[in-house]
C-alpha positions in Angstrom: 10.4 -7.8 38.7 8.4 -5.4 41.0 5.2 -6.6 39.3 6.2 -10.2 40.1 7.0 -9.4 43.7 3.8 -7.5 44.1 1.8 -10.4 42.6 3.6 -12.9 44.9 2.9 -10.8 47.9 -0.7 -10.4 46.9 -1.0 -14.2 46.5 0.6 -14.8 49.9 -1.7 -12.3 51.5 -4.8 -13.9 50.0 -3.6 -17.3 51.2 -3.0 -15.8 54.7 -6.4 -14.1 54.7 -8.1 -17.4 53.6 -6.4 -19.2 56.5 -7.5 -16.6 59.0 -11.0 -16.7 57.6 -11.0 -20.5 57.9 -9.9 -20.3 61.5 -12.4 -17.7 62.3 -15.2 -19.7 60.6 -14.4 -22.8 62.6 -13.5 -20.8 65.8 -13.1 -22.5 69.1 -14.3 -26.1 69.5 -14.6 -28.3 72.6 -14.1 -32.0 72.1 -15.2 -34.5 74.8 -12.7 -37.1 75.8 -14.5 -40.0 77.6 -12.7 -42.0 80.3 -11.8 -45.0 78.1 -8.9 -45.6 75.7 -10.6 -45.6 72.3 -12.5 -42.4 73.0 -9.4 -40.7 74.4 -7.3 -41.4 71.4 -10.1 -40.5 68.9 -10.7 -37.1 70.7 -7.0 -36.4 70.2 -7.1 -37.4 66.5 -10.0 -34.9 66.1 -8.0 -32.2 67.9 -5.0 -32.6 65.7 -7.0 -32.8 62.5 -9.3 -29.9 63.3 -6.5 -27.7 64.5 -3.8 -28.5 62.0 -6.0 -29.2 59.0 -8.8 -26.8 59.4 -7.5 -24.0 61.6 -9.8 -24.6 64.6 -8.9 -23.6 68.1 -9.5 -27.1 69.5 -9.6 -28.0 73.2 -10.3 -31.3 74.8 -12.6 -31.6 77.8 -12.8 -34.6 80.1 -16.2 -36.2 80.5 -18.2 -39.4 80.6 -21.1 -40.8 78.6 -24.1 -39.7 80.7 -23.1 -36.2 81.7 -21.6 -35.4 78.3 -24.5 -36.5 76.2 -27.0 -35.0 78.6 -25.2 -31.6 78.5 -25.0 -31.7 74.7 -28.7 -32.5 74.4 -29.8 -29.8 76.9 -27.2 -27.0 76.5 -25.3 -27.7 73.3 -22.0 -28.1 75.2 -19.4 -29.5 74.5 -19.3 -29.1 70.8 -18.3 -32.7 69.8 -18.5 -36.1 71.4 -16.4 -38.2 69.1 -17.3 -41.6 70.5 -20.9 -41.6 71.9 -22.4 -44.9 72.7 -25.9 -43.7 72.0 -27.8 -46.8 73.0 -26.9 -46.1 76.6 -29.1 -42.9 76.4 -31.4 -43.3 73.4 -34.2 -41.1 74.7 -31.8 -38.3 75.6 -30.1 -38.4 72.1 -33.5 -38.5 70.3 -34.8 -35.5 72.3 -31.6 -33.6 71.6 -31.9 -34.2 67.9 -35.7 -33.4 67.9 -35.0 -30.2 69.9 -32.4 -29.1 67.3 -29.5 -29.2 69.8 -27.7 -32.2 68.4 -26.6 -33.6 65.1 -25.8 -37.3 64.7 -22.7 -37.4 62.5 -20.4 -40.3 61.5 -21.1 -43.9 62.5 -17.6 -43.8 64.0 -17.4 -47.6 64.8 -19.2 -49.2 61.8 -18.6 -52.6 63.4 -20.4 -51.4 66.5 -19.5 -51.8 70.1 -19.5 -55.5 70.4 -20.1 -57.4 73.7 -20.2 -61.2 74.0 -18.6 -64.4 75.1 -15.3 -65.1 73.4 -12.7 -67.9 72.9 -9.1 -67.5 71.8 -8.6 -67.7 68.0 -6.1 -70.5 68.3 -8.7 -72.5 70.2 -11.4 -71.7 67.7 -9.1 -72.9 64.9 -8.4 -76.1 66.7 -12.1 -76.7 67.4 -14.1 -75.5 64.4 -17.1 -77.4 65.7 -17.5 -74.7 68.5 -19.2 -71.8 66.9 -22.1 -71.0 69.3 -22.5 -70.6 73.1 -24.5 -73.8 73.0 -21.6 -75.6 71.3 -19.2 -74.5 74.0 -21.5 -75.4 76.8 -21.6 -79.0 75.6 -17.9 -79.3 76.5 -17.1 -78.3 80.1 -14.0 -80.5 80.0 -12.4 -78.2 77.4 -12.6 -75.2 79.6 -11.4 -76.4 83.1 -12.1 -74.0 85.9 -9.0 -72.7 87.8 -10.3 -73.8 91.2 -12.1 -77.0 90.2 -11.0 -78.7 86.9 -14.0 -81.0 87.1 -16.1 -78.1 86.0 -15.9 -75.8 83.0 -15.4 -72.0 83.5 -17.1 -69.0 82.1 -15.1 -65.8 83.1 -17.2 -62.8 84.1 -16.3 -59.2 84.6 -16.0 -57.5 88.0 -18.9 -56.6 90.2 -20.5 -53.3 89.4 -20.4 -53.6 85.6 -23.6 -53.8 83.7 -22.1 -56.5 81.5 -21.4 -58.6 84.6 -25.1 -58.6 85.5 -25.9 -59.5 81.9 -23.4 -62.4 81.7 -24.7 -63.8 85.0 -28.3 -63.8 83.6 -27.1 -65.3 80.3 -25.2 -68.0 82.2 -28.5 -68.9 83.9 -30.6 -68.6 80.7 -28.4 -71.0 78.8 -28.3 -73.6 81.6 -24.6 -73.3 82.0 -24.5 -74.5 85.6 -26.6 -77.6 84.7 -24.1 -78.2 81.9 -21.3 -78.5 84.3 -19.9 -74.9 84.3 -19.1 -72.4 87.0 -19.2 -68.6 86.7 -15.7 -67.2 87.6 -15.7 -63.7 89.2 -12.6 -62.0 87.7 -12.5 -59.6 90.7 -11.4 -56.6 88.6 -10.9 -55.4 85.0 -7.2 -56.2 85.4 -8.0 -59.7 86.6 -10.2 -60.3 83.6 -7.4 -59.1 81.3 -4.9 -61.2 83.1 -6.9 -64.4 82.6 -6.9 -63.9 78.8 -3.2 -63.1 78.8 -2.4 -66.2 80.8 -4.5 -68.3 78.5 -2.5 -67.0 75.5 0.8 -67.5 77.3 0.0 -71.2 78.0 -2.1 -71.6 74.8 -4.9 -73.0 76.9 -8.7 -72.8 76.6 -10.7 -69.7 77.8 -14.4 -68.8 77.6 -15.9 -65.7 79.0 -17.1 -62.1 78.6 -15.2 -59.4 76.8 -15.9 -56.6 74.4 -14.5 -54.8 71.4 -12.8 -52.5 70.5 -10.2 -52.9 73.2 -6.5 -53.1 73.6 -6.7 -56.7 74.9 -8.5 -57.9 71.8 -6.1 -55.9 69.7 -3.3 -57.8 71.2 -4.9 -61.2 71.7 -7.1 -62.3 68.8 -10.3 -63.7 70.0 -13.4 -65.1 68.3 -16.9 -64.2 69.6 -19.4 -67.0 69.8 -22.8 -66.8 68.2 -25.7 -66.8 70.6 -27.6 -69.3 68.6 -30.9 -67.3 68.9 -32.3 -64.0 67.6 -32.4 -60.8 69.6 -35.3 -60.4 71.9 -35.5 -56.7 72.9 -38.3 -57.3 75.4 -36.4 -60.1 77.2 -33.3 -58.1 77.1 -34.6 -54.9 78.6 -37.0 -56.5 81.2 -34.8 -59.4 82.3 -31.3 -59.9 80.9 -30.2 -56.5 82.0 -31.9 -56.7 85.4 -29.8 -58.1 88.3 -31.3 -61.2 89.8 -34.0 -61.8 87.1 -35.8 -64.9 88.1 -36.4 -66.5 84.7 -34.0 -65.3 81.9 -34.3 -66.9 78.5 -31.6 -67.1 75.8 -31.2 -63.9 73.9 -28.5 -62.5 71.6 -26.5 -59.6 73.0 -27.3 -56.6 70.8 -24.5 -54.6 69.1 -24.2 -51.0 70.5 -24.4 -48.2 68.0 -21.5 -45.7 68.3 -21.8 -42.3 66.7 -20.1 -38.9 66.7 -22.5 -36.3 68.2 -22.1 -32.6 67.2 -23.8 -29.6 68.7 -26.0 -27.9 66.2 -24.5 -24.5 67.1 -21.0 -25.7 66.2 -22.2 -27.4 63.0 -23.6 -24.0 61.9 -20.3 -22.1 62.4 -17.8 -24.9 61.6 -18.1 -24.8 57.8 -18.9 -27.5 55.2 -15.3 -28.9 55.2 -15.2 -29.5 58.9 -18.6 -31.1 58.9 -17.7 -33.3 55.9 -14.8 -34.6 58.0 -17.0 -35.3 61.0 -19.5 -37.1 58.8 -16.8 -39.3 57.2 -14.4 -40.1 60.0 -14.8 -43.8 61.1 -12.5 -46.7 61.8 -12.8 -50.4 62.2 -12.6 -52.2 65.5 -9.5 -54.0 64.2 -7.8 -50.7 63.5 -8.6 -49.1 66.8 -7.9 -52.3 68.7 -4.4 -52.6 67.3 -3.8 -48.9 68.1 -4.9 -49.4 71.7 -2.7 -52.4 72.0 0.3 -50.3 70.9 -0.7 -47.6 73.4 -0.9 -50.1 76.2 2.4 -51.7 75.4 4.1 -48.3 75.1 2.2 -46.6 78.0 1.2 -44.0 75.5 -1.1 -41.1 76.1 -4.1 -40.3 73.9 -2.1 -37.6 72.1 0.8 -40.0 71.5 -1.6 -42.6 70.2 -3.2 -40.1 67.9 0.2 -39.1 66.4 1.2 -42.7 66.0 -2.1 -43.4 64.2 -1.7 -40.4 61.9 1.9 -41.3 61.0 1.2 -45.0 60.4 -2.2 -44.9 58.7 -2.3 -42.0 56.1 -4.2 -44.4 53.8 -7.1 -44.4 56.3 -7.3 -40.8 57.6 -6.6 -39.0 54.3 -9.9 -40.4 53.1 -11.7 -38.3 55.8 -10.2 -34.9 55.0 -9.8 -32.6 52.0 -6.5 -32.8 50.1 -5.5 -29.3 51.4 -6.1 -30.4 55.0 -4.2 -33.6 54.5 -1.1 -31.7 53.4 -1.2 -29.4 56.4 -1.7 -32.3 58.8 1.2 -34.3 57.2 3.4 -31.2 57.5 2.5 -30.8 61.2 3.6 -34.4 62.0 
């Protein structure tokens, strides 16, 4: 009996030592939470998984795209940017990787960050002939403007957004005004969201700018129109993205690449299991959009959203982690 007790104590001690070693190996980790919903909830998912599954001392820091990625590329801080829209700072990211400060981990949004002009799914189902921007612009009568129903409406974002400049240039490039359309200034992000919600409430037509993944598209299914042309990087960078460009031409809106960035210093101390997780962890726009819709409806924080995701989607996240880590995370919930 004494032998059995001694053996059991030894086994427990070894497990305890292994856990301590794992925590020490991972150590402290700073996770950047950007100031938008999908990035906020993903940073909290990472915090829970790294802390509960791998014994890391995880802490969330608040940041934004430009200062966070720049700091990581130059100083190696913070340790992880879970949702980095790298096309906003391609040269900075490349330099950080080339200088050995950064590692590009999981393609966290395999669908990409998607911007475009959208119509409600119920409208797309009722009008299967409308598949492209050009198709929609042939029918101003189907998209009556709120202030003048004799014209069609294309809803734009508020002033100050880069996407608002782009939509204005594309409106001009595609000859929308000549086709009988007016560009509607939504006034604010809330105003743009409200215009989509109102269209759904009344089951009426809507055409305009939006992006995914978002809570709005998670709640209100929309269909993005094809641009009907190929991408033109030169036209895009030199004209479409430039406010007041004199002669924009039709061009497809490129999909943004969204990756997890990890500081090289953290990757070297984190251990193979942690890096395996950070290289695997990815979710679809549909998954994160539905989660953000739940968060919005329930006024949930990023932490509450992360817990809801982990409770409701074990079939997704258990594919990212080791079996041992999965059991620990489930127990913590």
